[in-house]
GUKE-993804 format. One record per residue: residue number from 1; residue in one letter; z negated, x, y of N, C-alpha, C, O in turn. Coordinates in pm, 1 decimal. Layout:
% residues N
     i   aa        npz        npx        npy       capz       capx       capy        cpz        cpx        cpy        opz        opx        opy
   NUM    A          Z          X          Y          Z          X          Y          Z          X          Y          Z          X          Y
...
***
This chain:
% residues 68
     i   aa        npz        npx        npy       capz       capx       capy        cpz        cpx        cpy        opz        opx        opy
     1    M   -10380.1    -1591.1     3193.3   -10425.0    -1490.6     3100.6   -10315.4    -1386.2     3088.7   -10198.0    -1421.4     3077.5
     2    G   -10351.2    -1259.4     3090.8   -10255.0    -1151.2     3076.0   -10290.2    -1064.2     2957.2   -10404.5    -1061.1     2911.5
     3    A   -10190.8     -994.5     2908.7   -10211.0     -901.8     2797.3   -10156.8     -765.5     2839.5   -10050.2     -757.8     2900.6
     4    W   -10228.5     -658.9     2807.8   -10183.9     -524.8     2840.3   -10104.5     -470.4     2723.7   -10161.1     -420.9     2626.2
     5    K    -9973.0     -479.8     2734.3    -9882.4     -426.6     2633.2    -9745.7     -416.8     2695.9    -9727.8     -455.4     2811.4
     6    R    -9649.7     -366.7     2623.1    -9516.0     -360.6     2680.8    -9467.6     -501.7     2709.7    -9503.2     -596.6     2639.9
     7    E    -9387.0     -513.8     2812.2    -9342.2     -647.2     2853.1    -9241.1     -703.0     2753.6    -9147.3     -634.5     2712.8
     8    T    -9261.8     -825.7     2716.4    -9166.2     -899.0     2635.0    -9136.0    -1029.6     2706.6    -9212.4    -1073.0     2792.9
     9    F    -9025.6    -1091.5     2671.1    -8988.5    -1215.2     2738.4    -9061.2    -1336.5     2683.8    -9064.2    -1440.7     2749.2
    10    A    -9119.5    -1325.6     2566.0    -9190.7    -1439.3     2507.7    -9297.4    -1386.6     2412.0    -9273.3    -1374.6     2291.9
    11    C    -9412.6    -1356.0     2464.5    -9521.1    -1299.1     2384.7    -9592.7    -1410.0     2307.9    -9678.3    -1479.2     2363.0
    12    G    -9557.4    -1426.2     2180.7    -9617.3    -1530.9     2098.9    -9766.2    -1511.3     2077.6    -9842.5    -1607.9     2077.5
    13    T    -9807.7    -1386.8     2059.6    -9949.9    -1359.0     2040.2   -10030.2    -1398.7     2163.2   -10135.8    -1460.9     2151.8
    14    G    -9979.8    -1362.8     2280.5   -10047.8    -1398.1     2404.4   -10049.8    -1547.7     2429.1   -10149.7    -1601.7     2476.8
    15    A    -9939.1    -1615.7     2396.6    -9932.3    -1761.3     2413.2   -10035.2    -1830.1     2323.8   -10104.9    -1921.6     2367.6
    16    C   -10044.3    -1786.0     2198.9   -10141.3    -1845.0     2106.3   -10284.1    -1819.0     2152.4   -10369.0    -1908.0     2145.9
    17    A   -10310.7    -1697.2     2198.8   -10445.0    -1663.4     2246.0   -10482.0    -1745.8     2369.4   -10595.5    -1791.6     2382.2
    18    A   -10386.0    -1764.2     2459.9   -10412.7    -1841.7     2581.0   -10444.3    -1987.3     2547.0   -10536.1    -2045.9     2604.5
    19    V   -10369.4    -2045.4     2454.5   -10394.5    -2184.0     2415.1   -10527.6    -2196.1     2341.6   -10602.4    -2290.9     2365.5
    20    A   -10558.3    -2102.2     2253.0   -10686.7    -2105.8     2182.4   -10802.2    -2100.0     2282.1   -10899.0    -2175.1     2269.9
    21    A   -10791.8    -2010.9     2380.5   -10897.3    -1999.8     2482.2   -10907.3    -2127.0     2565.0   -11017.4    -2172.6     2595.9
    22    A   -10792.5    -2184.8     2601.1   -10792.9    -2307.9     2680.4   -10855.3    -2423.1     2602.2   -10929.1    -2503.6     2659.0
    23    C   -10826.6    -2431.4     2474.0   -10885.7    -2537.9     2391.5   -11035.5    -2517.2     2373.2   -11113.1    -2612.4     2381.6
    24    E   -11075.6    -2394.8     2348.4   -11217.3    -2366.1     2324.9   -11302.4    -2386.5     2450.3   -11422.9    -2409.7     2440.3
    25    T   -11240.7    -2378.0     2567.7   -11315.8    -2398.2     2692.2   -11295.8    -2537.9     2749.9   -11341.0    -2567.0     2860.6
    26    G   -11228.0    -2624.2     2674.4   -11212.8    -2763.4     2715.6   -11102.5    -2791.1     2816.3   -11095.0    -2901.4     2870.5
    27    K   -11017.4    -2693.9     2842.0   -10909.0    -2713.7     2937.8   -10786.8    -2780.2     2874.3   -10704.7    -2838.2     2945.4
    28    C   -10773.7    -2772.7     2743.4   -10667.6    -2839.5     2667.0   -10731.3    -2902.7     2543.7   -10841.5    -2865.4     2503.7
    29    N   -10662.1    -2996.9     2485.0   -10713.9    -3064.9     2365.9   -10660.0    -3002.3     2238.4   -10540.4    -2975.6     2226.9
    30    K   -10748.8    -2979.1     2143.0   -10706.4    -2929.1     2012.0   -10616.5    -3031.9     1945.0   -10633.9    -3152.4     1963.1
    31    G   -10519.9    -2982.7     1867.1   -10433.1    -3070.9     1790.6   -10316.5    -3128.1     1868.9   -10238.6    -3206.0     1813.9
    32    E   -10302.0    -3092.2     1995.1   -10189.6    -3138.7     2076.8   -10092.6    -3023.6     2099.2   -10133.4    -2907.7     2106.2
    33    D    -9963.5    -3056.0     2110.3    -9864.8    -2954.5     2144.2    -9882.7    -2914.5     2290.0    -9880.5    -2999.3     2379.2
    34    I    -9900.6    -2784.3     2313.7    -9917.3    -2730.2     2447.6    -9794.7    -2643.9     2477.5    -9762.1    -2554.1     2399.9
    35    T    -9727.1    -2670.0     2588.3    -9611.1    -2590.6     2628.2    -9657.1    -2471.6     2711.0    -9726.7    -2487.3     2811.3
    36    V    -9617.7    -2353.0     2667.9    -9647.6    -2229.5     2740.2    -9515.0    -2178.3     2795.8    -9421.7    -2151.6     2720.1
    37    K    -9506.9    -2164.8     2926.9    -9384.0    -2120.7     2991.9    -9387.3    -1969.3     3007.1    -9476.7    -1914.4     3071.6
    38    V    -9289.3    -1902.4     2947.3    -9276.3    -1757.3     2955.0    -9133.8    -1724.2     2998.2    -9046.5    -1810.8     2998.4
    39    K    -9111.2    -1597.9     3034.7    -8979.6    -1555.6     3083.8    -8864.9    -1594.2     2990.6    -8757.7    -1633.6     3036.6
    40    G    -8887.2    -1583.1     2860.9    -8781.3    -1608.2     2763.3    -8760.0    -1754.9     2731.2    -8669.8    -1787.2     2653.9
    41    G    -8838.6    -1844.0     2787.1    -8825.3    -1986.8     2759.0    -8958.7    -2045.5     2717.4    -9059.0    -1974.6     2709.2
    42    D    -8959.5    -2173.2     2691.7    -9084.0    -2242.1     2656.4    -9125.4    -2214.4     2512.1    -9042.2    -2211.9     2421.4
    43    L    -9254.6    -2193.7     2492.7    -9313.9    -2183.5     2359.5    -9407.1    -2303.2     2342.0    -9476.9    -2341.9     2435.7
    44    I    -9408.2    -2361.1     2224.1    -9496.1    -2473.1     2193.8    -9604.1    -2422.6     2099.1    -9574.1    -2368.7     1992.6
    45    V    -9729.7    -2440.3     2138.3    -9843.0    -2395.4     2057.4    -9930.8    -2516.0     2025.6    -9961.5    -2596.8     2113.3
    46    N    -9970.7    -2527.0     1899.8   -10062.7    -2631.9     1856.7   -10180.7    -2564.2     1788.1   -10164.0    -2495.9     1687.1
    47    Y   -10299.7    -2583.7     1843.6   -10421.2    -2516.5     1794.8   -10518.7    -2620.1     1739.5   -10551.2    -2718.3     1806.3
    48    T   -10565.2    -2596.9     1616.3   -10669.4    -2680.8     1556.4   -10776.8    -2588.3     1500.3   -10765.8    -2466.1     1509.3
    49    D   -10880.6    -2647.8     1442.4   -10984.3    -2566.4     1379.0   -10933.1    -2496.2     1253.7   -10991.1    -2396.6     1210.6
    50    E   -10824.7    -2547.2     1194.8   -10772.6    -2491.8     1070.0   -10659.6    -2390.7     1088.9   -10645.8    -2297.6     1009.6
    51    K   -10578.1    -2408.8     1194.3   -10461.9    -2320.8     1209.0   -10410.1    -2324.5     1352.8   -10450.7    -2406.8     1434.8
    52    I   -10319.2    -2232.1     1378.9   -10247.4    -2231.3     1506.4   -10099.1    -2218.9     1473.8   -10059.1    -2134.4     1393.8
    53    T   -10017.7    -2304.1     1536.8    -9874.7    -2307.3     1507.8    -9798.3    -2274.5     1635.4    -9826.5    -2329.5     1741.9
    54    L    -9701.5    -2184.4     1623.4    -9617.5    -2142.8     1735.2    -9474.0    -2182.2     1705.5    -9422.1    -2152.6     1597.9
    55    T    -9409.6    -2249.1     1800.8    -9271.0    -2289.4     1786.1    -9194.1    -2247.5     1910.4    -9242.2    -2263.2     2022.6
    56    G    -9075.2    -2194.3     1889.9    -8990.3    -2155.5     2002.6    -8860.9    -2096.8     1952.3    -8844.7    -2072.9     1832.6
    57    D    -8768.9    -2073.7     2043.5    -8639.5    -2017.3     2006.3    -8652.5    -1869.7     1970.4    -8738.2    -1798.6     2022.9
    58    A    -8566.4    -1825.7     1880.8    -8554.6    -1684.1     1847.3    -8413.0    -1641.6     1885.6    -8315.2    -1693.9     1832.1
    59    V    -8402.8    -1547.6     1977.4    -8272.2    -1503.0     2023.7    -8265.7    -1350.9     2023.8    -8367.2    -1283.5     2041.0
    60    L    -8147.0    -1298.5     2004.8    -8124.5    -1154.8     2008.3    -8126.9    -1109.5     2154.3    -8052.5    -1162.1     2237.0
    61    V    -8212.1    -1012.5     2185.7    -8219.8     -962.0     2322.5    -8179.2     -816.6     2333.2    -8169.9     -763.3     2443.8
    62    F    -8154.7     -751.0     2220.5    -8115.3     -611.7     2222.2    -8037.4     -579.5     2095.9    -8066.2     -632.0     1988.4
    63    D    -7940.1     -493.9     2110.1    -7862.9     -446.4     1996.3    -7834.9     -299.3     2022.0    -7795.7     -263.1     2132.9
    64    G    -7853.7     -215.0     1924.0    -7831.8      -73.8     1945.6    -7814.7        2.9     1816.3    -7829.4      -52.0     1707.1
    65    I    -7784.3      127.8     1830.1    -7766.9      217.8     1715.5    -7853.4      340.0     1741.0    -7859.9      390.5     1853.1
    66    T    -7919.2      386.6     1637.2    -8001.7      506.0     1649.2    -7964.0      605.5     1540.4    -7916.0      567.2     1433.8
    67    E    -7985.3      728.5     1567.2    -7959.8      834.5     1468.3    -8092.6      883.9     1414.6    -8191.4      891.4     1487.5
    68    Y    -8094.2      917.1     1288.1    -8216.1      971.9     1228.3    -8182.5     1079.0     1130.0    -8272.2     1137.2     1069.1
***
């Protein structure tokens, strides 16, 4: 599954959507931790009828200064 947006190393929204679609089509089981491999590292998604939970590392990938 792909998403048309700027590239990120770990798209949590896309990972959650991919797992939800996989569960709804019977390719994965609801209520189980599903590992989604992305450029920035593994994301763990758990999808149920009540909620979707995303777990993964949060790291600084950019630091800068802007003028306004």
